[in-house]
Steps between C-alpha positions, in 0.01 A plus 500: 500500500765331287451346159491141636191567711319619189544148353234371738226515238396140425675238717822482699629263768724590795678275750619616842872513590493177706296314233208415727224717352385604153265770374325508168375831364234459227281757334127455557380476141135474606498831684168686476632832637522755219734735689764275658690186403550229761749220563483182702790423730518130584730389781629150558758312702767287337454125552784246491870529567584688183160621391460183297121510551257782419458750786201475727277798419408680821337833413366708214424868508382743235639853500527795263781460249688806631497352852616166358794676333590662833485165679711339226763774535500463880564126468779549242664753735474244783695244296226305321592384150309440179460125443340256259134402549463256789147377450252502219127555521 
């Protein structure tokens, strides 16, 4: 695992190569598990011609932080890029 995938500790946003989908990785700060840390991965589709509107959130999953880092690295390898936050909760 490279050093960039270790940065997935609090929150990071990725956008796909054709700018139609975003993913937000956020640490679950309310985790009750004493042995593992978990992250939420929110997925959304870009709305508007140039992403001028917040993405439409489609899915949310919660996975162990090590698995989230692997998924992050897989997406980066596939051409996804780090981007600015696209919606605010």
